[in-house]
N, C-alpha and C positions, 0 to 999 in steps of 0.2 A: 462675410459681412454680418453685422449684428442686426437682426430683424425683429420688429415687433408687429404683431397682427392685431388690429382692433375690430376684426369681424371674423366670424367662423368660416366663411367661404374663403377668405384670404389665407387662413391657417391651412385649410385643405389644399389650396393651390401650392403653398410653400412645401408641404410634404410631398405632393405629387411631383414637384420639380426636384425632389431629392435634397431639399435644403432644411430638413427638420433640425439638424444640428446647429444651424445658424439662427434658429428662432429662439428668442430669449424671453419674449413677453406675449401674453394672449389675453382674451377676455374670459369672463366666467361662463360664457356660452360655447366656448371652443371645445366641443366634445368629440371631434373626429379629426385625427385619431385620438383615442382616449388618453394617450400619453401626453398630449399637448397640454391639457388642463392640469394633469397630475404632476408634470415635471417642469413646467415653465412658470414664470412669475405672472400672476394675474394682475393686470394693470387697469382693467375696466370692470366695474361691478354694476349690479342692477337689482331690481326687486325680484324676488322669487315669486312667480305667479302660478306655481304648480297647484296650489289649492284653490285657485280662482276659476270660475266658469268663463267660457268665451265672452259672454255678455259683460261680466265683471271686468275682464281684461280690456275689452273695448272701451268701457266707461272710464277705466283708469287712464288709458292712453289718451283718450279725448280730453279728459279733464286736465291732465298734465300739460298737454300741448297747448290747450286754450289758455292756460295760465302762464305760458312761456317757460314751463319747467323742462327738466331733462329726464329722460327715461334711463339714462346710463350715467355712471359716475366714473370719471377718469381719476385714477390714483396718480396724480401728477408727480408727486415726490418719488414714488416707486418707479414711474416711467423715467424720470430724470436719472435716477440711480443706476438704471440699466445702461445708460449711454448708448442708445440705439443709433445706428447709422441710417436706417431706413424704416419708416413707419407706414404700414399699409392700412388705409381707412377708406371711407366712402362718403358720398353725399346723396346717394340714391334714395334712401328711406330713413327718416329720423326714428321710425319705429323699430328698425332692424339693427341699427348700430349708431355709434357716436359720429356726428358729422365732422368732416375734416376741419372746418373752421374752428371748432372747439379745440381741436388738437393744435392747430397753428397758434391760437391764443395762449394755450398752456405752455407751449414751447417758447414762445416769445417772453412770457412772464418768467419762465425759469432760466432763460438765457441759453437754451439748448439749440443746437444747430442741425438737428436731424433732418434728413430729407423726408417729405411726406408725399406718398403716392396715393391718390384717390381713385378707387376702382368703381365705375358707375355704368355697368352694362345695362342695356335695355332689351337686347335681343340675344338669341343663342349665339349668333355670330360675334356679337360684342363680348359675350362671356368668354368664348374661345380666344378672342383677341387679348383679354386681360392676362391670360396665361403667358403669352408672348411678352406682354408689357412688363409683368413682374420679373420674368426671367432676364429681360434686357436690363432692367434697373439694377439687378443683382450682379450682372456681368456674365451671365451664362445663357445668352440668347438661343444657343442651339438646343438647350433643354426645353425651352418653350416651344420651339418649332417641332421638336420630336414628339412632345406630349400632344400637341394639337393634331399632328399627323396621325398618331395612333388613335385618337378619339374620332377623327374624321373617318378612319377606316371602319370603325365600329358603326358609325352612322350610315356609312355606305352599305354595310352588310344588312342593316335593318331595312334600308330603302329598297334593296334588291329583294328582300324577303316579302315585302308588302306591295311591291310594284304590281299595278294592274288590278288590285283588289278593290272592292267597294270600300269607301271611306265612311265609317260610322260617324254620326254627329256626336260630338263630345262637349259636355259642359263641365267646367272645373270650378269647384267651390273652394276658394282659398281661405275662407273664414265662414263660420256658420251663424254667428249671432252678433251683429247682423250679417247676412250673407254678402260675401265679396266675390266678384267675378274674377276670371283669369286675366292677368296682365303681364307686362314686360315679356320675358322669354318663354313663359309657360305655354302660350298658344303655339310657339315654334316647336315645343316638345311634342305637342299633339300632332302637328303636321308631319314631323320627322318620324313619328310612330305609326303613320298611316291612317290618321283620323282627320276629321274636319272640325276645327274649334268653333263653337257657337257661343253667343253671349259673352264674348271675350274682347279684350282691348290689346291687340298685339303691339308690343313696343311701348306701351303706355302704362301708367300706374293702375293697379287693381283698385276698384272703387266699390263702395257699398251699392247694392242693387236690391231689388225685391225678388222674392221667390218666383213671382209671376214672370218677371223679366228673364230669369234663368230658365224657366220651363217653357217659355213661349216658342222657342225654336224646335220644341219636341226632341230633345237629345235622345239618342239611342243609349248612350253611356254617360253616367255622371261620376266624376272622380272627386273625392273629398280629400283635400291635401292641406289641412290647416297649418299655417305658419307657426313654428315653435313646437310642433308635435311630431312624435314618431308614430308608428303604426297603431299601437294600442290606443293612444288618444284619438287618432283619426277614426278608428273603428267606432268608438263611443259616440263621436260626433256624427258620423255617417248614419248611424241608426236613426237619428232625429231628422235626417235629410230625406229619408226614403219616402215619407208620405207626400212630399212635394213633387215627386217624379213618378207617378204611377205608370208602370209598364217599362220604365228604363232600368237598365242594369246599373246598380249603384256599387261603387268600389271605394274602399279606403286605401290610401297610399301613405307610406312614410314620407310626410311632407318635407321635413328638414333633411332627410337623407337623400331624397330623389328629385324634388321638384322646386322648392323655394330658394335654396341657397345657390347662388351663381358660382358653382365650383365644378370640378371634374366629374362629380357623381351625377350631374345632370344627364350624362350619357347613359348611366345606369337607369335613370328615370325613363329615358326614351325607350330603352330595351324592355323595361317593365310595363310601360304603357302599351307598347306594341304587342306584348304577350297577352294583355287584356283584350285588345281590339282584334288581334289576329292569332288566337291561341294555337291554331293548326299550322302556323307558319313560323312563329317565334317561340323559343323555349321559355318556360316559366322561370321567373327569377328565384333566387334562393329564398327560403322561408323568412318571414318577418318583414317583408317589404310591401306586399299587397294582400288585400283580403276582400272577397266579395261579400257584401252586406245584404243585397237584395237583387 
């Protein structure tokens, strides 16, 4: 089946299901695996924000959305030329990817008949469910079930390793300027890793809060996991977070790789967070994933 992915997490799901050869189109942000962006047609573009500060990115996003603008550009003609049979998109977050309604409008205008599957998980259980959903839509449901079973086995191993241990209070900072609390599936990752999420919104959107609100529950551990950044960017931002949490252990995490993208690597994230919270029970992850800042 000819597949197009319009969000990075869907691209990761496709490869995890062994369907990389069926993927023909991706977005400019689909960097995992690296071959996706290098060998597939890029059908969604967007502004390069690498030289912008978190505050500047936030202002850009707010201004565009207030004006009814789009953060992403669908290369409709390129998409039509690929003649996809299934397009994977989302409606969960306009900041993260192109909404499915925009895709439907473009297909209607172009006269394309591709199926569109919108992936909109809110919890970790929902995320696992999308793997089965994609596999079923492609006609290989057993691959989805096998993938979920293997990931649940890893979750069970972490649960067994941290069982009966004290659960540190954990605050997650998903953005630093302004600060955003943990939302959607992120609190579930903390629970699965043997922690107690605080100042969080399980299953709901992450929202802007104050530093005082994040610090009020007196977290033992603070995880800085900015959306759109890997570890090096997270470390730089975490350094500015330290003064707001005197006495807490502040860690930077590869946000895109381990926490914010609803794909298979969330289980890597659970294992990495468990290693932070319970280092004597869970092995440390490979280098380049987590770093203690304070």
